Biopython code that builds the backbone (N, CA, C, O; Angstrom):
import numpy as np
from Bio.PDB.StructureBuilder import StructureBuilder

atoms = [
    (1, "MET", "N", (12.178, 13.707, 35.627)),
    (1, "MET", "CA", (13.048, 13.779, 34.448)),
    (1, "MET", "C", (12.542, 12.779, 33.409)),
    (1, "MET", "O", (12.134, 11.663, 33.731)),
    (2, "SER", "N", (12.584, 13.219, 32.157)),
    (2, "SER", "CA", (12.044, 12.374, 31.078)),
    (2, "SER", "C", (13.095, 11.300, 30.708)),
    (2, "SER", "O", (14.286, 11.441, 30.986)),
    (3, "ALA", "N", (12.612, 10.256, 30.089)),
    (3, "ALA", "CA", (13.459, 9.162, 29.662)),
    (3, "ALA", "C", (14.243, 9.568, 28.437)),
    (3, "ALA", "O", (13.725, 10.322, 27.613)),
    (4, "PRO", "N", (15.477, 9.099, 28.278)),
    (4, "PRO", "CA", (16.258, 9.459, 27.091)),
    (4, "PRO", "C", (15.649, 8.822, 25.818)),
    (4, "PRO", "O", (14.979, 7.790, 25.865)),
    (5, "ILE", "N", (15.916, 9.482, 24.703)),
    (5, "ILE", "CA", (15.391, 8.991, 23.435)),
    (5, "ILE", "C", (16.171, 7.764, 23.026)),
    (5, "ILE", "O", (17.401, 7.803, 23.021)),
    (6, "PRO", "N", (15.505, 6.670, 22.681)),
    (6, "PRO", "CA", (16.213, 5.437, 22.308)),
    (6, "PRO", "C", (17.048, 5.653, 21.014)),
    (6, "PRO", "O", (16.781, 6.545, 20.209)),
    (7, "LEU", "N", (18.018, 4.826, 20.876)),
    (7, "LEU", "CA", (18.937, 4.912, 19.719)),
    (7, "LEU", "C", (18.237, 4.634, 18.389)),
    (7, "LEU", "O", (18.583, 5.241, 17.376)),
    (8, "TYR", "N", (17.273, 3.740, 18.376)),
    (8, "TYR", "CA", (16.655, 3.396, 17.104)),
    (8, "TYR", "C", (15.823, 4.558, 16.549)),
    (8, "TYR", "O", (15.586, 4.595, 15.342)),
    (9, "HIS", "N", (15.373, 5.503, 17.373)),
    (9, "HIS", "CA", (14.676, 6.677, 16.885)),
    (9, "HIS", "C", (15.637, 7.524, 16.022)),
    (9, "HIS", "O", (15.275, 7.986, 14.940)),
    (10, "PHE", "N", (16.860, 7.713, 16.529)),
    (10, "PHE", "CA", (17.882, 8.458, 15.760)),
    (10, "PHE", "C", (18.192, 7.732, 14.460)),
    (10, "PHE", "O", (18.334, 8.354, 13.408)),
    (11, "LEU", "N", (18.295, 6.413, 14.542)),
    (11, "LEU", "CA", (18.632, 5.662, 13.324)),
    (11, "LEU", "C", (17.537, 5.705, 12.286)),
    (11, "LEU", "O", (17.834, 5.732, 11.092)),
    (12, "ILE", "N", (16.277, 5.711, 12.696)),
    (12, "ILE", "CA", (15.181, 5.802, 11.787)),
    (12, "ILE", "C", (15.174, 7.182, 11.102)),
    (12, "ILE", "O", (14.975, 7.273, 9.891)),
    (13, "VAL", "N", (15.386, 8.226, 11.864)),
    (13, "VAL", "CA", (15.408, 9.566, 11.271)),
    (13, "VAL", "C", (16.593, 9.700, 10.315)),
    (13, "VAL", "O", (16.460, 10.293, 9.244)),
    (14, "ALA", "N", (17.743, 9.155, 10.694)),
    (14, "ALA", "CA", (18.909, 9.236, 9.843)),
    (14, "ALA", "C", (18.711, 8.437, 8.543)),
    (14, "ALA", "O", (19.147, 8.861, 7.472)),
    (15, "ALA", "N", (18.052, 7.284, 8.654)),
    (15, "ALA", "CA", (17.780, 6.482, 7.455)),
    (15, "ALA", "C", (16.813, 7.227, 6.530)),
    (15, "ALA", "O", (16.979, 7.221, 5.310)),
    (16, "ALA", "N", (15.811, 7.863, 7.118)),
    (16, "ALA", "CA", (14.871, 8.639, 6.296)),
    (16, "ALA", "C", (15.562, 9.815, 5.630)),
    (16, "ALA", "O", (15.326, 10.093, 4.454)),
    (17, "LEU", "N", (16.404, 10.499, 6.364)),
    (17, "LEU", "CA", (17.164, 11.627, 5.809)),
    (17, "LEU", "C", (18.104, 11.192, 4.705)),
    (17, "LEU", "O", (18.234, 11.872, 3.687)),
    (18, "PHE", "N", (18.766, 10.047, 4.905)),
    (18, "PHE", "CA", (19.643, 9.533, 3.877)),
    (18, "PHE", "C", (18.855, 9.131, 2.643)),
    (18, "PHE", "O", (19.288, 9.388, 1.520)),
    (19, "SER", "N", (17.700, 8.501, 2.839)),
    (19, "SER", "CA", (16.882, 8.089, 1.692)),
    (19, "SER", "C", (16.347, 9.302, 0.902)),
    (19, "SER", "O", (16.276, 9.262, -0.326)),
    (20, "ILE", "N", (15.982, 10.358, 1.604)),
    (20, "ILE", "CA", (15.501, 11.576, 0.912)),
    (20, "ILE", "C", (16.673, 12.183, 0.144)),
    (20, "ILE", "O", (16.500, 12.594, -1.004)),
    (21, "GLY", "N", (17.845, 12.249, 0.740)),
    (21, "GLY", "CA", (19.022, 12.752, 0.053)),
    (21, "GLY", "C", (19.391, 11.950, -1.178)),
    (21, "GLY", "O", (19.755, 12.509, -2.213)),
    (22, "LEU", "N", (19.293, 10.635, -1.057)),
    (22, "LEU", "CA", (19.582, 9.788, -2.217)),
    (22, "LEU", "C", (18.572, 9.976, -3.338)),
    (22, "LEU", "O", (18.933, 10.000, -4.515)),
    (23, "ALA", "N", (17.301, 10.109, -2.965)),
    (23, "ALA", "CA", (16.255, 10.328, -3.964)),
    (23, "ALA", "C", (16.457, 11.675, -4.670)),
    (23, "ALA", "O", (16.302, 11.776, -5.887)),
    (24, "VAL", "N", (16.801, 12.702, -3.894)),
    (24, "VAL", "CA", (17.060, 14.016, -4.491)),
    (24, "VAL", "C", (18.244, 13.955, -5.416)),
    (24, "VAL", "O", (18.197, 14.509, -6.514)),
    (25, "THR", "N", (19.320, 13.288, -4.998)),
    (25, "THR", "CA", (20.515, 13.185, -5.817)),
    (25, "THR", "C", (20.214, 12.443, -7.128)),
    (25, "THR", "O", (20.719, 12.838, -8.179)),
    (26, "ILE", "N", (19.434, 11.420, -7.088)),
    (26, "ILE", "CA", (19.149, 10.624, -8.307)),
    (26, "ILE", "C", (18.202, 11.353, -9.243)),
    (26, "ILE", "O", (18.382, 11.303, -10.460)),
    (27, "THR", "N", (17.179, 12.042, -8.693)),
    (27, "THR", "CA", (16.128, 12.589, -9.527)),
    (27, "THR", "C", (16.369, 14.010, -10.027)),
    (27, "THR", "O", (15.761, 14.405, -11.022)),
    (28, "LYS", "N", (17.207, 14.774, -9.396)),
    (28, "LYS", "CA", (17.404, 16.167, -9.817)),
    (28, "LYS", "C", (18.163, 16.227, -11.127)),
    (28, "LYS", "O", (18.995, 15.369, -11.421)),
    (29, "ARG", "N", (17.865, 17.251, -11.908)),
    (29, "ARG", "CA", (18.497, 17.440, -13.181)),
    (29, "ARG", "C", (19.384, 18.667, -13.235)),
    (29, "ARG", "O", (19.778, 19.100, -14.318)),
    (30, "ASN", "N", (19.708, 19.238, -12.070)),
    (30, "ASN", "CA", (20.704, 20.313, -12.078)),
    (30, "ASN", "C", (21.693, 20.068, -10.949)),
    (30, "ASN", "O", (21.417, 19.349, -9.989)),
    (31, "VAL", "N", (22.830, 20.679, -11.096)),
    (31, "VAL", "CA", (23.933, 20.384, -10.195)),
    (31, "VAL", "C", (23.675, 20.859, -8.766)),
    (31, "VAL", "O", (24.131, 20.238, -7.806)),
    (32, "ILE", "N", (22.944, 21.958, -8.635)),
    (32, "ILE", "CA", (22.647, 22.490, -7.309)),
    (32, "ILE", "C", (21.748, 21.491, -6.547)),
    (32, "ILE", "O", (21.957, 21.274, -5.354)),
    (33, "GLY", "N", (20.789, 20.903, -7.194)),
    (33, "GLY", "CA", (19.937, 19.894, -6.549)),
    (33, "GLY", "C", (20.724, 18.667, -6.154)),
    (33, "GLY", "O", (20.465, 18.074, -5.107)),
    (34, "ILE", "N", (21.673, 18.281, -6.966)),
    (34, "ILE", "CA", (22.512, 17.136, -6.639)),
    (34, "ILE", "C", (23.356, 17.437, -5.419)),
    (34, "ILE", "O", (23.503, 16.581, -4.547)),
    (35, "LEU", "N", (23.912, 18.633, -5.338)),
    (35, "LEU", "CA", (24.689, 19.037, -4.170)),
    (35, "LEU", "C", (23.864, 19.057, -2.885)),
    (35, "LEU", "O", (24.340, 18.672, -1.818)),
    (36, "ILE", "N", (22.606, 19.518, -3.012)),
    (36, "ILE", "CA", (21.737, 19.515, -1.840)),
    (36, "ILE", "C", (21.453, 18.094, -1.364)),
    (36, "ILE", "O", (21.449, 17.830, -0.162)),
    (37, "GLY", "N", (21.217, 17.179, -2.303)),
    (37, "GLY", "CA", (21.032, 15.775, -1.935)),
    (37, "GLY", "C", (22.266, 15.175, -1.271)),
    (37, "GLY", "O", (22.144, 14.434, -0.296)),
    (38, "LEU", "N", (23.434, 15.484, -1.780)),
    (38, "LEU", "CA", (24.663, 14.988, -1.115)),
    (38, "LEU", "C", (24.832, 15.553, 0.280)),
    (38, "LEU", "O", (25.293, 14.851, 1.180)),
    (39, "GLU", "N", (24.467, 16.813, 0.474)),
    (39, "GLU", "CA", (24.560, 17.377, 1.815)),
    (39, "GLU", "C", (23.578, 16.731, 2.784)),
    (39, "GLU", "O", (23.888, 16.537, 3.960)),
    (40, "LEU", "N", (22.387, 16.399, 2.280)),
    (40, "LEU", "CA", (21.432, 15.669, 3.109)),
    (40, "LEU", "C", (21.983, 14.315, 3.552)),
    (40, "LEU", "O", (21.807, 13.903, 4.698)),
    (41, "MET", "N", (22.650, 13.634, 2.626)),
    (41, "MET", "CA", (23.207, 12.340, 2.984)),
    (41, "MET", "C", (24.361, 12.475, 3.989)),
    (41, "MET", "O", (24.495, 11.655, 4.898)),
    (42, "LEU", "N", (25.180, 13.498, 3.823)),
    (42, "LEU", "CA", (26.263, 13.741, 4.795)),
    (42, "LEU", "C", (25.687, 14.079, 6.180)),
    (42, "LEU", "O", (26.237, 13.664, 7.200)),
    (43, "ASN", "N", (24.596, 14.820, 6.210)),
    (43, "ASN", "CA", (23.974, 15.128, 7.494)),
    (43, "ASN", "C", (23.357, 13.885, 8.145)),
    (43, "ASN", "O", (23.351, 13.772, 9.371)),
    (44, "ALA", "N", (22.851, 12.975, 7.358)),
    (44, "ALA", "CA", (22.355, 11.717, 7.927)),
    (44, "ALA", "C", (23.513, 10.929, 8.541)),
    (44, "ALA", "O", (23.348, 10.347, 9.613)),
    (45, "VAL", "N", (24.644, 10.894, 7.912)),
    (45, "VAL", "CA", (25.805, 10.221, 8.471)),
    (45, "VAL", "C", (26.225, 10.905, 9.765)),
    (45, "VAL", "O", (26.549, 10.230, 10.741)),
    (46, "ASN", "N", (26.223, 12.228, 9.786)),
    (46, "ASN", "CA", (26.569, 12.958, 11.007)),
    (46, "ASN", "C", (25.589, 12.636, 12.125)),
    (46, "ASN", "O", (25.990, 12.502, 13.281)),
    (47, "LEU", "N", (24.350, 12.514, 11.803)),
    (47, "LEU", "CA", (23.351, 12.170, 12.841)),
    (47, "LEU", "C", (23.641, 10.804, 13.406)),
    (47, "LEU", "O", (23.528, 10.605, 14.616)),
    (48, "ASN", "N", (24.011, 9.857, 12.570)),
    (48, "ASN", "CA", (24.395, 8.520, 13.061)),
    (48, "ASN", "C", (25.620, 8.572, 13.965)),
    (48, "ASN", "O", (25.655, 7.923, 15.011)),
    (49, "LEU", "N", (26.609, 9.335, 13.564)),
    (49, "LEU", "CA", (27.830, 9.457, 14.381)),
    (49, "LEU", "C", (27.543, 10.030, 15.749)),
    (49, "LEU", "O", (28.033, 9.522, 16.757)),
    (50, "VAL", "N", (26.758, 11.078, 15.788)),
    (50, "VAL", "CA", (26.421, 11.698, 17.059)),
    (50, "VAL", "C", (25.523, 10.788, 17.895)),
    (50, "VAL", "O", (25.683, 10.733, 19.115)),
    (51, "ALA", "N", (24.598, 10.085, 17.283)),
    (51, "ALA", "CA", (23.714, 9.180, 18.017)),
    (51, "ALA", "C", (24.498, 8.046, 18.668)),
    (51, "ALA", "O", (24.262, 7.698, 19.825)),
    (52, "PHE", "N", (25.437, 7.472, 17.907)),
    (52, "PHE", "CA", (26.215, 6.371, 18.500)),
    (52, "PHE", "C", (27.177, 6.899, 19.560)),
    (52, "PHE", "O", (27.497, 6.191, 20.515)),
    (53, "SER", "N", (27.632, 8.114, 19.403)),
    (53, "SER", "CA", (28.498, 8.736, 20.396)),
    (53, "SER", "C", (27.682, 9.032, 21.674)),
    (53, "SER", "O", (28.198, 8.914, 22.785)),
    (54, "ARG", "N", (26.436, 9.408, 21.505)),
    (54, "ARG", "CA", (25.562, 9.663, 22.633)),
    (54, "ARG", "C", (25.182, 8.355, 23.351)),
    (54, "ARG", "O", (24.958, 8.324, 24.562)),
    (55, "HIS", "N", (25.121, 7.304, 22.570)),
    (55, "HIS", "CA", (24.798, 5.995, 23.125)),
    (55, "HIS", "C", (25.909, 5.498, 24.071)),
    (55, "HIS", "O", (25.630, 4.853, 25.082)),
    (56, "ASP", "N", (27.156, 5.805, 23.733)),
    (56, "ASP", "CA", (28.296, 5.466, 24.582)),
    (56, "ASP", "C", (28.972, 6.790, 25.002)),
    (56, "ASP", "O", (29.848, 7.288, 24.295)),
    (57, "PRO", "N", (28.562, 7.352, 26.152)),
    (57, "PRO", "CA", (29.012, 8.692, 26.523)),
    (57, "PRO", "C", (30.510, 8.779, 26.841)),
    (57, "PRO", "O", (31.044, 9.886, 26.906)),
    (58, "MET", "N", (31.183, 7.689, 27.033)),
    (58, "MET", "CA", (32.613, 7.743, 27.334)),
    (58, "MET", "C", (33.438, 8.067, 26.086)),
    (58, "MET", "O", (34.599, 8.461, 26.197)),
    (59, "LEU", "N", (32.859, 7.908, 24.929)),
    (59, "LEU", "CA", (33.575, 8.180, 23.687)),
    (59, "LEU", "C", (33.058, 9.433, 23.033)),
    (59, "LEU", "O", (31.857, 9.551, 22.790)),
    (60, "LEU", "N", (33.917, 10.356, 22.745)),
    (60, "LEU", "CA", (33.565, 11.565, 22.025)),
    (60, "LEU", "C", (34.024, 11.511, 20.589)),
    (60, "LEU", "O", (33.945, 12.510, 19.874)),
    (61, "ARG", "N", (34.501, 10.364, 20.157)),
    (61, "ARG", "CA", (35.062, 10.256, 18.814)),
    (61, "ARG", "C", (33.987, 10.500, 17.756)),
    (61, "ARG", "O", (34.273, 11.109, 16.725)),
    (62, "GLY", "N", (32.780, 10.047, 17.985)),
    (62, "GLY", "CA", (31.704, 10.260, 17.021)),
    (62, "GLY", "C", (31.412, 11.743, 16.811)),
    (62, "GLY", "O", (31.243, 12.203, 15.682)),
    (63, "GLN", "N", (31.356, 12.474, 17.910)),
    (63, "GLN", "CA", (31.072, 13.907, 17.816)),
    (63, "GLN", "C", (32.228, 14.653, 17.142)),
    (63, "GLN", "O", (32.009, 15.559, 16.338)),
    (64, "LEU", "N", (33.439, 14.267, 17.475)),
    (64, "LEU", "CA", (34.601, 14.931, 16.820)),
    (64, "LEU", "C", (34.662, 14.590, 15.347)),
    (64, "LEU", "O", (34.992, 15.446, 14.526)),
    (65, "PHE", "N", (34.349, 13.349, 15.001)),
    (65, "PHE", "CA", (34.377, 12.949, 13.583)),
    (65, "PHE", "C", (33.245, 13.684, 12.835)),
    (65, "PHE", "O", (33.413, 14.075, 11.680)),
    (66, "ALA", "N", (32.078, 13.870, 13.511)),
    (66, "ALA", "CA", (30.973, 14.584, 12.888)),
    (66, "ALA", "C", (31.369, 16.056, 12.635)),
    (66, "ALA", "O", (31.004, 16.626, 11.606)),
    (67, "LEU", "N", (32.101, 16.656, 13.559)),
    (67, "LEU", "CA", (32.575, 18.030, 13.371)),
    (67, "LEU", "C", (33.544, 18.087, 12.214)),
    (67, "LEU", "O", (33.518, 19.044, 11.440)),
    (68, "PHE", "N", (34.400, 17.088, 12.073)),
    (68, "PHE", "CA", (35.340, 17.020, 10.952)),
    (68, "PHE", "C", (34.587, 16.896, 9.627)),
    (68, "PHE", "O", (34.948, 17.552, 8.650)),
    (69, "VAL", "N", (33.547, 16.063, 9.585)),
    (69, "VAL", "CA", (32.745, 15.885, 8.377)),
    (69, "VAL", "C", (32.034, 17.178, 7.986)),
    (69, "VAL", "O", (31.910, 17.490, 6.801)),
    (70, "ILE", "N", (31.558, 17.946, 9.006)),
    (70, "ILE", "CA", (30.900, 19.217, 8.730)),
    (70, "ILE", "C", (31.874, 20.195, 8.099)),
    (70, "ILE", "O", (31.528, 20.895, 7.147)),
    (71, "VAL", "N", (33.106, 20.247, 8.631)),
    (71, "VAL", "CA", (34.097, 21.154, 8.048)),
    (71, "VAL", "C", (34.479, 20.758, 6.626)),
    (71, "VAL", "O", (34.605, 21.616, 5.753)),
    (72, "VAL", "N", (34.659, 19.489, 6.400)),
    (72, "VAL", "CA", (34.985, 19.001, 5.046)),
    (72, "VAL", "C", (33.804, 19.257, 4.108)),
    (72, "VAL", "O", (34.013, 19.619, 2.950)),
    (73, "ALA", "N", (32.595, 19.080, 4.572)),
    (73, "ALA", "CA", (31.426, 19.321, 3.714)),
    (73, "ALA", "C", (31.316, 20.802, 3.372)),
    (73, "ALA", "O", (30.949, 21.149, 2.249)),
    (74, "ALA", "N", (31.624, 21.664, 4.309)),
    (74, "ALA", "CA", (31.567, 23.105, 4.001)),
    (74, "ALA", "C", (32.594, 23.465, 2.953)),
    (74, "ALA", "O", (32.303, 24.246, 2.047)),
    (75, "ALA", "N", (33.791, 22.912, 3.057)),
    (75, "ALA", "CA", (34.811, 23.153, 2.036)),
    (75, "ALA", "C", (34.420, 22.593, 0.676)),
    (75, "ALA", "O", (34.674, 23.198, -0.366)),
    (76, "GLU", "N", (33.789, 21.411, 0.717)),
    (76, "GLU", "CA", (33.343, 20.797, -0.518)),
    (76, "GLU", "C", (32.267, 21.634, -1.198)),
    (76, "GLU", "O", (32.271, 21.777, -2.421)),
    (77, "VAL", "N", (31.368, 22.172, -0.433)),
    (77, "VAL", "CA", (30.285, 22.991, -1.004)),
    (77, "VAL", "C", (30.849, 24.264, -1.611)),
    (77, "VAL", "O", (30.408, 24.672, -2.685)),
    (78, "THR", "N", (31.807, 24.903, -0.959)),
    (78, "THR", "CA", (32.362, 26.139, -1.511)),
    (78, "THR", "C", (33.071, 25.854, -2.829)),
    (78, "THR", "O", (32.892, 26.586, -3.803)),
    (79, "VAL", "N", (33.855, 24.820, -2.863)),
    (79, "VAL", "CA", (34.576, 24.497, -4.113)),
    (79, "VAL", "C", (33.597, 24.087, -5.222)),
    (79, "VAL", "O", (33.738, 24.479, -6.380)),
    (80, "ALA", "N", (32.597, 23.280, -4.825)),
    (80, "ALA", "CA", (31.647, 22.804, -5.861)),
    (80, "ALA", "C", (30.804, 23.971, -6.390)),
    (80, "ALA", "O", (30.531, 24.026, -7.590)),
    (81, "LEU", "N", (30.388, 24.902, -5.531)),
    (81, "LEU", "CA", (29.635, 26.040, -6.034)),
    (81, "LEU", "C", (30.466, 26.945, -6.927)),
    (81, "LEU", "O", (29.959, 27.512, -7.895)),
    (82, "ALA", "N", (31.730, 27.075, -6.602)),
    (82, "ALA", "CA", (32.616, 27.873, -7.471)),
    (82, "ALA", "C", (32.741, 27.197, -8.835)),
    (82, "ALA", "O", (32.720, 27.874, -9.863)),
    (83, "ILE", "N", (32.871, 25.864, -8.856)),
    (83, "ILE", "CA", (32.962, 25.147, -10.128)),
    (83, "ILE", "C", (31.625, 25.281, -10.887)),
    (83, "ILE", "O", (31.615, 25.460, -12.105)),
    (84, "VAL", "N", (30.509, 25.193, -10.162)),
    (84, "VAL", "CA", (29.206, 25.318, -10.808)),
    (84, "VAL", "C", (29.033, 26.694, -11.453)),
    (84, "VAL", "O", (28.510, 26.805, -12.562)),
    (85, "LEU", "N", (29.471, 27.726, -10.761)),
    (85, "LEU", "CA", (29.379, 29.062, -11.297)),
    (85, "LEU", "C", (30.192, 29.219, -12.577)),
    (85, "LEU", "O", (29.719, 29.809, -13.549)),
    (86, "ARG", "N", (31.421, 28.688, -12.577)),
    (86, "ARG", "CA", (32.247, 28.774, -13.795)),
    (86, "ARG", "C", (31.665, 27.938, -14.929)),
    (86, "ARG", "O", (31.688, 28.369, -16.082)),
    (87, "VAL", "N", (31.141, 26.742, -14.624)),
    (87, "VAL", "CA", (30.536, 25.901, -15.661)),
    (87, "VAL", "C", (29.279, 26.546, -16.195)),
    (87, "VAL", "O", (29.046, 26.525, -17.404)),
    (88, "SER", "N", (28.455, 27.122, -15.324)),
    (88, "SER", "CA", (27.241, 27.763, -15.797)),
    (88, "SER", "C", (27.554, 28.986, -16.652)),
    (88, "SER", "O", (26.830, 29.277, -17.604)),
    (89, "HIS", "N", (28.621, 29.701, -16.322)),
    (89, "HIS", "CA", (29.031, 30.843, -17.128)),
    (89, "HIS", "C", (29.519, 30.353, -18.512)),
    (89, "HIS", "O", (29.252, 30.996, -19.527)),
    (90, "HIS", "N", (30.219, 29.235, -18.543)),
    (90, "HIS", "CA", (30.752, 28.727, -19.778)),
    (90, "HIS", "C", (29.698, 28.091, -20.675)),
    (90, "HIS", "O", (29.658, 28.365, -21.874)),
    (91, "TYR", "N", (28.835, 27.237, -20.099)),
    (91, "TYR", "CA", (27.850, 26.511, -20.861)),
    (91, "TYR", "C", (26.496, 27.237, -20.945)),
    (91, "TYR", "O", (25.714, 26.985, -21.862)),
    (92, "GLY", "N", (26.227, 28.122, -20.004)),
    (92, "GLY", "CA", (24.936, 28.792, -19.958)),
    (92, "GLY", "C", (23.841, 27.988, -19.295)),
    (92, "GLY", "O", (22.676, 28.383, -19.344)),
    (93, "SER", "N", (24.188, 26.851, -18.666)),
    (93, "SER", "CA", (23.207, 25.998, -18.032)),
    (93, "SER", "C", (23.917, 25.182, -16.934)),
    (93, "SER", "O", (25.131, 24.982, -16.974)),
    (94, "ILE", "N", (23.118, 24.718, -15.950)),
    (94, "ILE", "CA", (23.687, 23.861, -14.919)),
    (94, "ILE", "C", (23.108, 22.433, -15.045)),
    (94, "ILE", "O", (23.166, 21.651, -14.096)),
    (95, "ASP", "N", (22.564, 22.115, -16.194)),
    (95, "ASP", "CA", (22.050, 20.788, -16.449)),
    (95, "ASP", "C", (23.238, 19.847, -16.747)),
    (95, "ASP", "O", (24.004, 20.088, -17.680)),
    (96, "PRO", "N", (23.382, 18.772, -15.942)),
    (96, "PRO", "CA", (24.540, 17.875, -16.177)),
    (96, "PRO", "C", (24.515, 17.182, -17.517)),
    (96, "PRO", "O", (25.572, 16.825, -18.039)),
    (97, "ASP", "N", (23.329, 16.975, -18.099)),
    (97, "ASP", "CA", (23.226, 16.280, -19.364)),
    (97, "ASP", "C", (23.782, 17.166, -20.521)),
    (97, "ASP", "O", (24.254, 16.641, -21.529)),
    (98, "GLU", "N", (23.721, 18.474, -20.366)),
    (98, "GLU", "CA", (24.227, 19.386, -21.409)),
    (98, "GLU", "C", (25.749, 19.564, -21.312)),
    (98, "GLU", "O", (26.371, 20.101, -22.229)),
    (99, "MET", "N", (26.339, 19.120, -20.217)),
    (99, "MET", "CA", (27.777, 19.284, -20.048)),
    (99, "MET", "C", (28.485, 17.961, -20.281)),
    (99, "MET", "O", (29.201, 17.471, -19.408)),
    (100, "ASN", "N", (28.289, 17.394, -21.440)),
    (100, "ASN", "CA", (28.881, 16.082, -21.701)),
    (100, "ASN", "C", (30.218, 16.132, -22.361)),
    (100, "ASN", "O", (30.866, 15.093, -22.493)),
    (101, "GLN", "N", (30.670, 17.288, -22.786)),
    (101, "GLN", "CA", (31.975, 17.399, -23.429)),
    (101, "GLN", "C", (32.828, 18.475, -22.750)),
    (101, "GLN", "O", (32.343, 19.534, -22.353)),
    (102, "LEU", "N", (34.076, 18.165, -22.638)),
    (102, "LEU", "CA", (35.034, 19.142, -22.114)),
    (102, "LEU", "C", (35.590, 19.949, -23.255)),
    (102, "LEU", "O", (36.103, 19.401, -24.231)),
    (103, "LYS", "N", (35.485, 21.246, -23.130)),
    (103, "LYS", "CA", (35.984, 22.116, -24.211)),
    (103, "LYS", "C", (37.112, 22.976, -23.665)),
    (103, "LYS", "O", (37.197, 23.224, -22.463)),
    (104, "LYS", "N", (37.964, 23.422, -24.557)),
    (104, "LYS", "CA", (39.036, 24.315, -24.150)),
    (104, "LYS", "C", (38.561, 25.729, -24.108)),
    (104, "LYS", "O", (39.334, 26.631, -23.784)),
]
sb = StructureBuilder()
sb.init_structure("model")
sb.init_model(0)
sb.init_chain("A")
sb.init_seg("    ")
for serial, (resi, resn, name, xyz) in enumerate(atoms, 1):
    if name == "N":
        sb.init_residue(resn, " ", resi, " ")
    sb.init_atom(name, np.array(xyz, "f"), 0.0, 1.0, " ", f" {name:<3s}", serial, name[0])
structure = sb.get_structure()
């Protein structure tokens, strides 16, 4: 039987995933790219929760909390995409810099 994967491997991957998500969120110039970066960061947090839960097998709280975060993220994406569709229909673009004023 192979040895279990150490905790720091999970933490390194999660840190890299969070850094990539942060870079995407900061550098993208459209709302869809920003949403993708936010989802990457949420998945990095989920990876940390599951890794720490795996590190202490008596506690399933990390896995349950990760499941809760996934459900909330799915709801957030559906609402955000609906808003993006309405804003793109109204403004004709999904560039956040062009949407600097609220109009009636």
